[in-house]
All heavy atoms as a GROMACS GRO file, in nm:
protein
  587
    1MET      N    1  -3.870  -5.814   7.282
    1MET     CA    2  -3.925  -5.922   7.204
    1MET      C    3  -3.836  -5.944   7.078
    1MET      O    4  -3.809  -5.845   7.010
    1MET     CB    5  -4.067  -5.896   7.166
    1MET     CG    6  -4.128  -6.003   7.077
    1MET     SD    7  -4.293  -5.972   7.012
    1MET     CE    8  -4.390  -5.952   7.159
    2PRO      N    9  -3.790  -6.066   7.051
    2PRO     CA   10  -3.704  -6.089   6.936
    2PRO      C   11  -3.780  -6.063   6.806
    2PRO      O   12  -3.898  -6.092   6.796
    2PRO     CB   13  -3.657  -6.232   6.947
    2PRO     CG   14  -3.742  -6.295   7.048
    2PRO     CD   15  -3.810  -6.185   7.128
    3GLN      N   16  -3.708  -6.006   6.713
    3GLN     CA   17  -3.766  -5.974   6.585
    3GLN      C   18  -3.772  -6.102   6.495
    3GLN      O   19  -3.672  -6.178   6.487
    3GLN     CB   20  -3.694  -5.864   6.514
    3GLN     CG   21  -3.764  -5.806   6.396
    3GLN     CD   22  -3.698  -5.679   6.348
    3GLN    OE1   23  -3.595  -5.641   6.404
    3GLN    NE2   24  -3.755  -5.613   6.254
    4GLN      N   25  -3.883  -6.129   6.425
    4GLN     CA   26  -3.899  -6.241   6.337
    4GLN      C   27  -3.824  -6.214   6.206
    4GLN      O   28  -3.830  -6.097   6.158
    4GLN     CB   29  -4.048  -6.274   6.309
    4GLN     CG   30  -4.125  -6.314   6.429
    4GLN     CD   31  -4.076  -6.449   6.481
    4GLN    OE1   32  -4.045  -6.536   6.404
    4GLN    NE2   33  -4.075  -6.460   6.616
    5PRO      N   34  -3.758  -6.314   6.152
    5PRO     CA   35  -3.692  -6.288   6.020
    5PRO      C   36  -3.795  -6.262   5.914
    5PRO      O   37  -3.906  -6.316   5.914
    5PRO     CB   38  -3.621  -6.422   5.994
    5PRO     CG   39  -3.684  -6.524   6.081
    5PRO     CD   40  -3.742  -6.451   6.194
    6THR      N   41  -3.758  -6.181   5.817
    6THR     CA   42  -3.848  -6.148   5.704
    6THR      C   43  -3.835  -6.260   5.600
    6THR      O   44  -3.726  -6.292   5.561
    6THR     CB   45  -3.806  -6.014   5.642
    6THR    OG1   46  -3.811  -5.915   5.744
    6THR    CG2   47  -3.899  -5.978   5.527
    7PRO      N   48  -3.946  -6.313   5.559
    7PRO     CA   49  -3.940  -6.418   5.456
    7PRO      C   50  -3.885  -6.368   5.323
    7PRO      O   51  -3.909  -6.256   5.288
    7PRO     CB   52  -4.087  -6.462   5.438
    7PRO     CG   53  -4.164  -6.402   5.547
    7PRO     CD   54  -4.084  -6.289   5.599
    8ASP      N   55  -3.808  -6.452   5.256
    8ASP     CA   56  -3.750  -6.416   5.131
    8ASP      C   57  -3.844  -6.467   5.023
    8ASP      O   58  -3.842  -6.586   4.984
    8ASP     CB   59  -3.610  -6.480   5.116
    8ASP     CG   60  -3.545  -6.440   4.989
    8ASP    OD1   61  -3.603  -6.360   4.903
    8ASP    OD2   62  -3.427  -6.482   4.967
    9TYR      N   63  -3.927  -6.380   4.970
    9TYR     CA   64  -4.029  -6.418   4.868
    9TYR      C   65  -3.967  -6.446   4.732
    9TYR      O   66  -4.029  -6.503   4.644
    9TYR     CB   67  -4.133  -6.312   4.857
    9TYR     CG   68  -4.214  -6.296   4.984
    9TYR    CD1   69  -4.193  -6.188   5.069
    9TYR    CD2   70  -4.306  -6.392   5.018
    9TYR    CE1   71  -4.263  -6.177   5.189
    9TYR    CE2   72  -4.382  -6.381   5.137
    9TYR     CZ   73  -4.357  -6.274   5.221
    9TYR     OH   74  -4.429  -6.264   5.334
   10GLU      N   75  -3.836  -6.404   4.713
   10GLU     CA   76  -3.771  -6.427   4.584
   10GLU      C   77  -3.684  -6.549   4.587
   10GLU      O   78  -3.617  -6.584   4.486
   10GLU     CB   79  -3.690  -6.303   4.547
   10GLU     CG   80  -3.772  -6.173   4.530
   10GLU     CD   81  -3.876  -6.186   4.424
   10GLU    OE1   82  -3.841  -6.242   4.315
   10GLU    OE2   83  -3.988  -6.141   4.442
   11ALA      N   84  -3.671  -6.614   4.700
   11ALA     CA   85  -3.592  -6.734   4.712
   11ALA      C   86  -3.650  -6.841   4.618
   11ALA      O   87  -3.769  -6.844   4.592
   11ALA     CB   88  -3.589  -6.785   4.856
   12THR      N   89  -3.561  -6.928   4.571
   12THR     CA   90  -3.604  -7.031   4.476
   12THR      C   91  -3.566  -7.175   4.523
   12THR      O   92  -3.481  -7.187   4.613
   12THR     CB   93  -3.545  -7.015   4.333
   12THR    OG1   94  -3.401  -7.020   4.346
   12THR    CG2   95  -3.588  -6.880   4.278
   13MET      N   96  -3.631  -7.267   4.466
   13MET     CA   97  -3.600  -7.411   4.489
   13MET      C   98  -3.629  -7.486   4.363
   13MET      O   99  -3.698  -7.435   4.272
   13MET     CB  100  -3.681  -7.463   4.604
   13MET     CG  101  -3.830  -7.462   4.584
   13MET     SD  102  -3.917  -7.513   4.734
   13MET     CE  103  -4.088  -7.499   4.682
   14ASN      N  104  -3.568  -7.602   4.347
   14ASN     CA  105  -3.594  -7.686   4.230
   14ASN      C  106  -3.694  -7.796   4.268
   14ASN      O  107  -3.688  -7.851   4.378
   14ASN     CB  108  -3.466  -7.753   4.183
   14ASN     CG  109  -3.372  -7.654   4.113
   14ASN    OD1  110  -3.413  -7.549   4.072
   14ASN    ND2  111  -3.248  -7.694   4.103
   15ILE      N  112  -3.779  -7.823   4.175
   15ILE     CA  113  -3.873  -7.935   4.188
   15ILE      C  114  -3.840  -8.035   4.078
   15ILE      O  115  -3.834  -8.000   3.963
   15ILE     CB  116  -4.021  -7.889   4.168
   15ILE    CG1  117  -4.056  -7.773   4.261
   15ILE    CG2  118  -4.116  -8.008   4.176
   15ILE    CD1  119  -4.121  -7.808   4.387
   16ARG      N  120  -3.807  -8.156   4.121
   16ARG     CA  121  -3.781  -8.264   4.020
   16ARG      C  122  -3.908  -8.350   4.017
   16ARG      O  123  -3.963  -8.389   4.116
   16ARG     CB  124  -3.663  -8.347   4.062
   16ARG     CG  125  -3.533  -8.270   4.051
   16ARG     CD  126  -3.406  -8.347   4.080
   16ARG     NE  127  -3.416  -8.488   4.079
   16ARG     CZ  128  -3.367  -8.570   4.175
   16ARG    NH1  129  -3.308  -8.517   4.278
   16ARG    NH2  130  -3.377  -8.697   4.165
   17TYR      N  131  -3.952  -8.375   3.892
   17TYR     CA  132  -4.079  -8.451   3.875
   17TYR      C  133  -4.065  -8.542   3.753
   17TYR      O  134  -3.975  -8.523   3.671
   17TYR     CB  135  -4.203  -8.355   3.864
   17TYR     CG  136  -4.202  -8.262   3.746
   17TYR    CD1  137  -4.274  -8.294   3.635
   17TYR    CD2  138  -4.125  -8.147   3.749
   17TYR    CE1  139  -4.278  -8.207   3.525
   17TYR    CE2  140  -4.127  -8.062   3.641
   17TYR     CZ  141  -4.203  -8.091   3.530
   17TYR     OH  142  -4.203  -8.007   3.422
   18VAL      N  143  -4.159  -8.631   3.739
   18VAL     CA  144  -4.156  -8.731   3.629
   18VAL      C  145  -4.284  -8.717   3.548
   18VAL      O  146  -4.395  -8.705   3.603
   18VAL     CB  147  -4.145  -8.874   3.681
   18VAL    CG1  148  -4.157  -8.975   3.569
   18VAL    CG2  149  -4.016  -8.893   3.758
   19VAL      N  150  -4.264  -8.710   3.416
   19VAL     CA  151  -4.376  -8.716   3.319
   19VAL      C  152  -4.352  -8.836   3.234
   19VAL      O  153  -4.249  -8.842   3.162
   19VAL     CB  154  -4.379  -8.587   3.233
   19VAL    CG1  155  -4.490  -8.599   3.126
   19VAL    CG2  156  -4.400  -8.466   3.318
   20GLY      N  157  -4.434  -8.935   3.250
   20GLY     CA  158  -4.413  -9.066   3.175
   20GLY      C  159  -4.285  -9.125   3.232
   20GLY      O  160  -4.279  -9.157   3.348
   21THR      N  161  -4.185  -9.141   3.145
   21THR     CA  162  -4.057  -9.195   3.192
   21THR      C  163  -3.949  -9.091   3.196
   21THR      O  164  -3.832  -9.119   3.218
   21THR     CB  165  -4.014  -9.311   3.101
   21THR    OG1  166  -4.001  -9.266   2.966
   21THR    CG2  167  -4.112  -9.427   3.109
   22THR      N  168  -3.982  -8.964   3.171
   22THR     CA  169  -3.885  -8.858   3.161
   22THR      C  170  -3.884  -8.773   3.293
   22THR      O  171  -3.988  -8.726   3.336
   22THR     CB  172  -3.920  -8.760   3.039
   22THR    OG1  173  -3.929  -8.837   2.923
   22THR    CG2  174  -3.815  -8.652   3.028
   23GLU      N  175  -3.767  -8.757   3.346
   23GLU     CA  176  -3.750  -8.673   3.466
   23GLU      C  177  -3.723  -8.533   3.420
   23GLU      O  178  -3.644  -8.511   3.328
   23GLU     CB  179  -3.635  -8.725   3.554
   23GLU     CG  180  -3.615  -8.643   3.682
   23GLU     CD  181  -3.505  -8.696   3.767
   23GLU    OE1  182  -3.496  -8.812   3.786
   23GLU    OE2  183  -3.432  -8.609   3.824
   24ARG      N  184  -3.786  -8.439   3.484
   24ARG     CA  185  -3.767  -8.294   3.455
   24ARG      C  186  -3.745  -8.215   3.582
   24ARG      O  187  -3.782  -8.262   3.689
   24ARG     CB  188  -3.891  -8.244   3.383
   24ARG     CG  189  -3.922  -8.311   3.254
   24ARG     CD  190  -4.043  -8.261   3.186
   24ARG     NE  191  -4.066  -8.340   3.067
   24ARG     CZ  192  -4.143  -8.306   2.968
   24ARG    NH1  193  -4.208  -8.190   2.975
   24ARG    NH2  194  -4.159  -8.381   2.865
   25THR      N  195  -3.685  -8.102   3.564
   25THR     CA  196  -3.662  -8.013   3.684
   25THR      C  197  -3.709  -7.873   3.640
   25THR      O  198  -3.690  -7.827   3.534
   25THR     CB  199  -3.509  -8.006   3.712
   25THR    OG1  200  -3.462  -8.136   3.742
   25THR    CG2  201  -3.480  -7.915   3.830
   26VAL      N  202  -3.775  -7.809   3.740
   26VAL     CA  203  -3.822  -7.673   3.721
   26VAL      C  204  -3.782  -7.585   3.841
   26VAL      O  205  -3.780  -7.639   3.955
   26VAL     CB  206  -3.974  -7.673   3.697
   26VAL    CG1  207  -4.052  -7.717   3.817
   26VAL    CG2  208  -4.025  -7.538   3.650
   27GLU      N  209  -3.746  -7.466   3.817
   27GLU     CA  210  -3.710  -7.372   3.925
   27GLU      C  211  -3.835  -7.292   3.967
   27GLU      O  212  -3.896  -7.230   3.879
   27GLU     CB  213  -3.595  -7.280   3.886
   27GLU     CG  214  -3.548  -7.194   4.000
   27GLU     CD  215  -3.430  -7.107   3.962
   27GLU    OE1  216  -3.417  -7.069   3.845
   27GLU    OE2  217  -3.350  -7.075   4.053
   28VAL      N  218  -3.871  -7.294   4.089
   28VAL     CA  219  -3.991  -7.223   4.138
   28VAL      C  220  -3.956  -7.128   4.254
   28VAL      O  221  -3.853  -7.148   4.318
   28VAL     CB  222  -4.100  -7.321   4.178
   28VAL    CG1  223  -4.140  -7.415   4.068
   28VAL    CG2  224  -4.057  -7.405   4.301
   29LEU      N  225  -4.042  -7.036   4.279
   29LEU     CA  226  -4.027  -6.944   4.394
   29LEU      C  227  -4.082  -7.014   4.518
   29LEU      O  228  -4.177  -7.087   4.513
   29LEU     CB  229  -4.105  -6.814   4.369
   29LEU     CG  230  -4.057  -6.728   4.251
   29LEU    CD1  231  -4.152  -6.610   4.232
   29LEU    CD2  232  -3.915  -6.679   4.274
   30THR      N  233  -4.018  -6.988   4.629
   30THR     CA  234  -4.064  -7.046   4.755
   30THR      C  235  -4.185  -6.969   4.809
   30THR      O  236  -4.262  -7.025   4.889
   30THR     CB  237  -3.957  -7.048   4.866
   30THR    OG1  238  -3.926  -6.911   4.898
   30THR    CG2  239  -3.835  -7.121   4.821
   31GLY      N  240  -4.204  -6.847   4.765
   31GLY     CA  241  -4.313  -6.765   4.816
   31GLY      C  242  -4.298  -6.727   4.961
   31GLY      O  243  -4.391  -6.691   5.032
   32GLY      N  244  -4.175  -6.742   5.016
   32GLY     CA  245  -4.150  -6.711   5.153
   32GLY      C  246  -4.182  -6.830   5.248
   32GLY      O  247  -4.169  -6.813   5.367
   33PHE      N  248  -4.231  -6.936   5.192
   33PHE     CA  249  -4.262  -7.058   5.271
   33PHE      C  250  -4.140  -7.147   5.288
   33PHE      O  251  -4.053  -7.152   5.205
   33PHE     CB  252  -4.377  -7.138   5.208
   33PHE     CG  253  -4.507  -7.062   5.209
   33PHE    CD1  254  -4.547  -6.996   5.092
   33PHE    CD2  255  -4.584  -7.054   5.323
   33PHE    CE1  256  -4.666  -6.926   5.090
   33PHE    CE2  257  -4.703  -6.985   5.321
   33PHE     CZ  258  -4.745  -6.920   5.207
   34SER      N  259  -4.136  -7.219   5.398
   34SER     CA  260  -4.026  -7.312   5.427
   34SER      C  261  -4.043  -7.438   5.341
   34SER      O  262  -4.148  -7.468   5.285
   34SER     CB  263  -4.027  -7.351   5.573
   34SER     OG  264  -4.135  -7.437   5.602
   35LEU      N  265  -3.936  -7.518   5.334
   35LEU     CA  266  -3.940  -7.643   5.265
   35LEU      C  267  -4.042  -7.736   5.326
   35LEU      O  268  -4.120  -7.800   5.258
   35LEU     CB  269  -3.802  -7.711   5.268
   35LEU     CG  270  -3.783  -7.839   5.194
   35LEU    CD1  271  -3.812  -7.823   5.044
   35LEU    CD2  272  -3.645  -7.892   5.212
   36ALA      N  273  -4.051  -7.736   5.462
   36ALA     CA  274  -4.150  -7.818   5.531
   36ALA      C  275  -4.295  -7.780   5.493
   36ALA      O  276  -4.381  -7.864   5.477
   36ALA     CB  277  -4.131  -7.808   5.683
   37ASP      N  278  -4.316  -7.648   5.476
   37ASP     CA  279  -4.450  -7.602   5.434
   37ASP      C  280  -4.489  -7.660   5.298
   37ASP      O  281  -4.602  -7.700   5.273
   37ASP     CB  282  -4.457  -7.450   5.427
   37ASP     CG  283  -4.450  -7.383   5.567
   37ASP    OD1  284  -4.484  -7.448   5.662
   37ASP    OD2  285  -4.407  -7.267   5.570
   38HIS      N  286  -4.393  -7.656   5.206
   38HIS     CA  287  -4.419  -7.706   5.070
   38HIS      C  288  -4.443  -7.855   5.073
   38HIS      O  289  -4.529  -7.906   5.001
   38HIS     CB  290  -4.304  -7.670   4.976
   38HIS     CG  291  -4.311  -7.527   4.936
   38HIS    ND1  292  -4.402  -7.475   4.848
   38HIS    CD2  293  -4.232  -7.422   4.972
   38HIS    CE1  294  -4.386  -7.345   4.833
   38HIS    NE2  295  -4.281  -7.313   4.907
   39VAL      N  296  -4.362  -7.930   5.153
   39VAL     CA  297  -4.383  -8.071   5.160
   39VAL      C  298  -4.519  -8.107   5.219
   39VAL      O  299  -4.592  -8.194   5.169
   39VAL     CB  300  -4.274  -8.139   5.249
   39VAL    CG1  301  -4.305  -8.285   5.283
   39VAL    CG2  302  -4.137  -8.129   5.176
   40ALA      N  303  -4.567  -8.025   5.316
   40ALA     CA  304  -4.701  -8.043   5.372
   40ALA      C  305  -4.814  -8.022   5.270
   40ALA      O  306  -4.916  -8.088   5.268
   40ALA     CB  307  -4.724  -7.955   5.488
   41ARG      N  308  -4.784  -7.929   5.171
   41ARG     CA  309  -4.884  -7.902   5.069
   41ARG      C  310  -4.906  -8.022   4.978
   41ARG      O  311  -5.010  -8.036   4.911
   41ARG     CB  312  -4.835  -7.785   4.980
   41ARG     CG  313  -4.831  -7.653   5.048
   41ARG     CD  314  -4.779  -7.544   4.961
   41ARG     NE  315  -4.853  -7.531   4.834
   41ARG     CZ  316  -4.800  -7.496   4.719
   41ARG    NH1  317  -4.672  -7.471   4.706
   41ARG    NH2  318  -4.879  -7.488   4.613
   42LEU      N  319  -4.805  -8.112   4.970
   42LEU     CA  320  -4.813  -8.228   4.880
   42LEU      C  321  -4.905  -8.335   4.933
   42LEU      O  322  -4.948  -8.426   4.860
   42LEU     CB  323  -4.676  -8.287   4.855
   42LEU     CG  324  -4.579  -8.192   4.786
   42LEU    CD1  325  -4.438  -8.255   4.775
   42LEU    CD2  326  -4.630  -8.153   4.647
   43ASP      N  327  -4.937  -8.330   5.061
   43ASP     CA  328  -5.026  -8.433   5.121
   43ASP      C  329  -5.166  -8.397   5.089
   43ASP      O  330  -5.218  -8.293   5.132
   43ASP     CB  331  -5.002  -8.433   5.273
   43ASP     CG  332  -5.074  -8.545   5.344
   43ASP    OD1  333  -5.178  -8.596   5.292
   43ASP    OD2  334  -5.033  -8.584   5.454
   44PRO      N  335  -5.239  -8.484   5.012
   44PRO     CA  336  -5.379  -8.455   4.976
   44PRO      C  337  -5.469  -8.430   5.097
   44PRO      O  338  -5.571  -8.362   5.085
   44PRO     CB  339  -5.421  -8.578   4.898
   44PRO     CG  340  -5.296  -8.649   4.858
   44PRO     CD  341  -5.193  -8.610   4.956
   45ARG      N  342  -5.435  -8.486   5.210
   45ARG     CA  343  -5.515  -8.462   5.332
   45ARG      C  344  -5.509  -8.315   5.372
   45ARG      O  345  -5.602  -8.267   5.435
   45ARG     CB  346  -5.469  -8.556   5.446
   45ARG     CG  347  -5.491  -8.701   5.419
   45ARG     CD  348  -5.435  -8.785   5.525
   45ARG     NE  349  -5.285  -8.761   5.522
   45ARG     CZ  350  -5.202  -8.824   5.598
   45ARG    NH1  351  -5.242  -8.909   5.687
   45ARG    NH2  352  -5.074  -8.800   5.587
   46ASN      N  353  -5.400  -8.250   5.338
   46ASN     CA  354  -5.386  -8.109   5.373
   46ASN      C  355  -5.443  -8.018   5.269
   46ASN      O  356  -5.500  -7.909   5.302
   46ASN     CB  357  -5.239  -8.072   5.394
   46ASN     CG  358  -5.178  -8.143   5.511
   46ASN    OD1  359  -5.245  -8.177   5.608
   46ASN    ND2  360  -5.048  -8.173   5.501
   47SER      N  361  -5.430  -8.052   5.145
   47SER     CA  362  -5.469  -7.963   5.033
   47SER      C  363  -5.609  -8.001   4.979
   47SER      O  364  -5.673  -7.916   4.920
   47SER     CB  365  -5.367  -7.969   4.924
   47SER     OG  366  -5.368  -8.099   4.861
   48GLY      N  367  -5.653  -8.126   5.001
   48GLY     CA  368  -5.781  -8.171   4.944
   48GLY      C  369  -5.778  -8.194   4.796
   48GLY      O  370  -5.882  -8.211   4.738
   49THR      N  371  -5.662  -8.194   4.738
   49THR     CA  372  -5.648  -8.213   4.591
   49THR      C  373  -5.522  -8.292   4.560
   49THR      O  374  -5.432  -8.295   4.640
   49THR     CB  375  -5.649  -8.080   4.518
   49THR    OG1  376  -5.638  -8.103   4.376
   49THR    CG2  377  -5.536  -7.990   4.562
   50GLN      N  378  -5.518  -8.347   4.442
   50GLN     CA  379  -5.394  -8.420   4.397
   50GLN      C  380  -5.296  -8.322   4.332
   50GLN      O  381  -5.184  -8.355   4.312
   50GLN     CB  382  -5.433  -8.522   4.289
   50GLN     CG  383  -5.524  -8.629   4.333
   50GLN     CD  384  -5.553  -8.723   4.216
   50GLN    OE1  385  -5.467  -8.761   4.138
   50GLN    NE2  386  -5.676  -8.767   4.209
   51TRP      N  387  -5.342  -8.204   4.300
   51TRP     CA  388  -5.262  -8.108   4.226
   51TRP      C  389  -5.207  -7.998   4.321
   51TRP      O  390  -5.279  -7.949   4.408
   51TRP     CB  391  -5.344  -8.040   4.116
   51TRP     CG  392  -5.386  -8.139   4.011
   51TRP    CD1  393  -5.499  -8.208   4.011
   51TRP    CD2  394  -5.313  -8.178   3.898
   51TRP    NE1  395  -5.506  -8.289   3.901
   51TRP    CE2  396  -5.393  -8.270   3.828
   51TRP    CE3  397  -5.191  -8.145   3.846
   51TRP    CZ2  398  -5.350  -8.330   3.711
   51TRP    CZ3  399  -5.147  -8.204   3.725
   51TRP    CH2  400  -5.228  -8.299   3.660
   52VAL      N  401  -5.079  -7.959   4.302
   52VAL     CA  402  -5.019  -7.854   4.372
   52VAL      C  403  -4.964  -7.753   4.274
   52VAL      O  404  -4.894  -7.791   4.179
   52VAL     CB  405  -4.904  -7.906   4.465
   52VAL    CG1  406  -4.840  -7.793   4.540
   52VAL    CG2  407  -4.960  -8.013   4.563
   53THR      N  408  -4.993  -7.625   4.293
   53THR     CA  409  -4.948  -7.524   4.198
   53THR      C  410  -4.825  -7.452   4.258
   53THR      O  411  -4.825  -7.418   4.377
   53THR     CB  412  -5.057  -7.422   4.172
   53THR    OG1  413  -5.171  -7.492   4.119
   53THR    CG2  414  -5.018  -7.315   4.072
   54PHE      N  415  -4.724  -7.431   4.172
   54PHE     CA  416  -4.607  -7.355   4.210
   54PHE      C  417  -4.584  -7.241   4.114
   54PHE      O  418  -4.623  -7.248   3.997
   54PHE     CB  419  -4.482  -7.444   4.205
   54PHE     CG  420  -4.482  -7.561   4.300
   54PHE    CD1  421  -4.532  -7.683   4.265
   54PHE    CD2  422  -4.437  -7.544   4.430
   54PHE    CE1  423  -4.535  -7.787   4.356
   54PHE    CE2  424  -4.439  -7.647   4.522
   54PHE     CZ  425  -4.489  -7.770   4.485
   55ILE      N  426  -4.528  -7.132   4.163
   55ILE     CA  427  -4.497  -7.014   4.078
   55ILE      C  428  -4.355  -7.033   4.021
   55ILE      O  429  -4.260  -7.051   4.096
   55ILE     CB  430  -4.505  -6.881   4.162
   55ILE    CG1  431  -4.649  -6.866   4.213
   55ILE    CG2  432  -4.464  -6.762   4.071
   55ILE    CD1  433  -4.662  -6.756   4.311
   56LEU      N  434  -4.349  -7.032   3.891
   56LEU     CA  435  -4.216  -7.047   3.825
   56LEU      C  436  -4.128  -6.924   3.844
   56LEU      O  437  -4.177  -6.813   3.840
   56LEU     CB  438  -4.239  -7.072   3.673
   56LEU     CG  439  -4.313  -7.195   3.637
   56LEU    CD1  440  -4.343  -7.197   3.485
   56LEU    CD2  441  -4.233  -7.318   3.675
   57ALA      N  442  -4.000  -6.948   3.866
   57ALA     CA  443  -3.906  -6.837   3.884
   57ALA      C  444  -3.902  -6.748   3.760
   57ALA      O  445  -3.883  -6.626   3.769
   57ALA     CB  446  -3.766  -6.892   3.921
   58ALA      N  447  -3.919  -6.809   3.642
   58ALA     CA  448  -3.915  -6.732   3.515
   58ALA      C  449  -4.045  -6.662   3.485
   58ALA      O  450  -4.057  -6.592   3.384
   58ALA     CB  451  -3.878  -6.827   3.401
   59GLY      N  452  -4.150  -6.688   3.566
   59GLY     CA  453  -4.285  -6.632   3.544
   59GLY      C  454  -4.380  -6.737   3.509
   59GLY      O  455  -4.346  -6.843   3.458
   60GLY      N  456  -4.508  -6.715   3.543
   60GLY     CA  457  -4.608  -6.816   3.516
   60GLY      C  458  -4.621  -6.911   3.632
   60GLY      O  459  -4.573  -6.883   3.743
   61GLY      N  460  -4.681  -7.026   3.606
   61GLY     CA  461  -4.701  -7.124   3.710
   61GLY      C  462  -4.704  -7.262   3.653
   61GLY      O  463  -4.711  -7.281   3.534
   62ILE      N  464  -4.698  -7.359   3.742
   62ILE     CA  465  -4.704  -7.498   3.700
   62ILE      C  466  -4.786  -7.579   3.805
   62ILE      O  467  -4.766  -7.557   3.929
   62ILE     CB  468  -4.563  -7.558   3.679
   62ILE    CG1  469  -4.576  -7.702   3.621
   62ILE    CG2  470  -4.482  -7.558   3.808
   62ILE    CD1  471  -4.444  -7.759   3.576
   63ALA      N  472  -4.877  -7.654   3.760
   63ALA     CA  473  -4.953  -7.744   3.851
   63ALA      C  474  -4.904  -7.885   3.834
   63ALA      O  475  -4.895  -7.935   3.719
   63ALA     CB  476  -5.100  -7.737   3.818
   64LEU      N  477  -4.860  -7.949   3.942
   64LEU     CA  478  -4.806  -8.082   3.938
   64LEU      C  479  -4.886  -8.171   4.029
   64LEU      O  480  -4.930  -8.128   4.138
   64LEU     CB  481  -4.659  -8.080   3.983
   64LEU     CG  482  -4.563  -8.002   3.896
   64LEU    CD1  483  -4.429  -7.989   3.968
   64LEU    CD2  484  -4.546  -8.070   3.764
   65ARG      N  485  -4.899  -8.296   3.988
   65ARG     CA  486  -4.950  -8.397   4.083
   65ARG      C  487  -4.846  -8.425   4.188
   65ARG      O  488  -4.731  -8.442   4.155
   65ARG     CB  489  -4.986  -8.525   4.010
   65ARG     CG  490  -5.105  -8.525   3.926
   65ARG     CD  491  -5.127  -8.666   3.871
   65ARG     NE  492  -5.238  -8.667   3.778
   65ARG     CZ  493  -5.363  -8.687   3.810
   65ARG    NH1  494  -5.396  -8.707   3.937
   65ARG    NH2  495  -5.457  -8.686   3.721
   66GLY      N  496  -4.891  -8.429   4.311
   66GLY     CA  497  -4.793  -8.460   4.417
   66GLY      C  498  -4.723  -8.589   4.397
   66GLY      O  499  -4.606  -8.605   4.428
   67SER      N  500  -4.797  -8.689   4.338
   67SER     CA  501  -4.733  -8.821   4.312
   67SER      C  502  -4.625  -8.818   4.206
   67SER      O  503  -4.541  -8.908   4.198
   67SER     CB  504  -4.842  -8.922   4.277
   67SER     OG  505  -4.908  -8.882   4.157
   68ALA      N  506  -4.621  -8.712   4.122
   68ALA     CA  507  -4.523  -8.702   4.015
   68ALA      C  508  -4.390  -8.640   4.069
   68ALA      O  509  -4.284  -8.652   4.005
   68ALA     CB  510  -4.572  -8.620   3.898
   69ILE      N  511  -4.400  -8.571   4.183
   69ILE     CA  512  -4.280  -8.504   4.236
   69ILE      C  513  -4.189  -8.603   4.305
   69ILE      O  514  -4.234  -8.679   4.392
   69ILE     CB  515  -4.321  -8.389   4.334
   69ILE    CG1  516  -4.402  -8.284   4.254
   69ILE    CG2  517  -4.202  -8.328   4.399
   69ILE    CD1  518  -4.465  -8.177   4.339
   70ILE      N  519  -4.065  -8.602   4.263
   70ILE     CA  520  -3.971  -8.698   4.324
   70ILE      C  521  -3.872  -8.633   4.421
   70ILE      O  522  -3.812  -8.698   4.504
   70ILE     CB  523  -3.896  -8.786   4.224
   70ILE    CG1  524  -3.822  -8.693   4.122
   70ILE    CG2  525  -3.991  -8.875   4.148
   70ILE    CD1  526  -3.735  -8.766   4.023
   71ALA      N  527  -3.857  -8.494   4.411
   71ALA     CA  528  -3.766  -8.425   4.503
   71ALA      C  529  -3.796  -8.274   4.499
   71ALA      O  530  -3.833  -8.220   4.397
   71ALA     CB  531  -3.619  -8.448   4.463
   72ILE      N  532  -3.783  -8.215   4.614
   72ILE     CA  533  -3.780  -8.070   4.625
   72ILE      C  534  -3.645  -8.033   4.681
   72ILE      O  535  -3.606  -8.083   4.787
   72ILE     CB  536  -3.893  -8.019   4.716
   72ILE    CG1  537  -4.028  -8.053   4.662
   72ILE    CG2  538  -3.878  -7.868   4.733
   72ILE    CD1  539  -4.144  -8.011   4.755
   73GLU      N  540  -3.571  -7.955   4.606
   73GLU     CA  541  -3.433  -7.920   4.645
   73GLU      C  542  -3.423  -7.774   4.672
   73GLU      O  543  -3.436  -7.691   4.584
   73GLU     CB  544  -3.339  -7.960   4.528
   73GLU     CG  545  -3.347  -8.110   4.495
   73GLU     CD  546  -3.291  -8.145   4.359
   73GLU    OE1  547  -3.283  -8.058   4.274
   73GLU    OE2  548  -3.251  -8.259   4.347
   74GLN      N  549  -3.400  -7.741   4.796
   74GLN     CA  550  -3.391  -7.606   4.838
   74GLN      C  551  -3.252  -7.549   4.806
   74GLN      O  552  -3.153  -7.619   4.831
   74GLN     CB  553  -3.414  -7.595   4.990
   74GLN     CG  554  -3.435  -7.459   5.039
   74GLN     CD  555  -3.484  -7.457   5.182
   74GLN    OE1  556  -3.470  -7.554   5.257
   74GLN    NE2  557  -3.542  -7.346   5.223
   75HIS      N  558  -3.249  -7.432   4.751
   75HIS     CA  559  -3.122  -7.368   4.724
   75HIS      C  560  -3.060  -7.314   4.846
   75HIS      O  561  -3.126  -7.294   4.943
   75HIS     CB  562  -3.142  -7.256   4.618
   75HIS     CG  563  -3.190  -7.302   4.483
   75HIS    ND1  564  -3.217  -7.216   4.384
   75HIS    CD2  565  -3.199  -7.425   4.433
   75HIS    CE1  566  -3.253  -7.284   4.279
   75HIS    NE2  567  -3.245  -7.409   4.303
   76GLY      N  568  -2.930  -7.288   4.839
   76GLY     CA  569  -2.861  -7.237   4.956
   76GLY      C  570  -2.875  -7.086   4.976
   76GLY      O  571  -2.784  -7.021   5.012
   77ASN      N  572  -2.994  -7.035   4.945
   77ASN     CA  573  -3.014  -6.889   4.954
   77ASN      C  574  -3.117  -6.857   5.064
   77ASN      O  575  -3.184  -6.755   5.055
   77ASN     CB  576  -3.067  -6.836   4.817
   77ASN     CG  577  -3.192  -6.908   4.767
   77ASN    OD1  578  -3.238  -7.004   4.829
   77ASN    ND2  579  -3.243  -6.860   4.652
   78ASP      N  580  -3.118  -6.936   5.169
   78ASP     CA  581  -3.213  -6.905   5.274
   78ASP      C  582  -3.143  -6.841   5.394
   78ASP      O  583  -3.033  -6.820   5.401
   78ASP     CB  584  -3.288  -7.028   5.322
   78ASP     CG  585  -3.200  -7.145   5.352
   78ASP    OD1  586  -3.079  -7.139   5.348
   78ASP    OD2  587  -3.256  -7.250   5.367
   0.00000   0.00000   0.00000
C-alpha cells in the first residue's frame, strides 16, 4: 500500500485582503491543509459563517470575512 505524504503543518501561505480601501497581506500557516481546503472554508455554505480564522505564522490568529479576501497565495514550500 502506498504511503500517504505527511502534511507540512509549518508551511505558510499569504492571504491578501482589503480593509476599507487598503489592501493588506498576512502570512498564515496552512495547518497541513491544501489550498483547495482553504478555499472551500471561505464558502459560507461550508462553514456556516462569514468569518474564517487563520493562524498567523508569527503567532496568534486573524479572523477575516471571506468577502474581504482577494487572494490566497501558496508559497513554493509544498
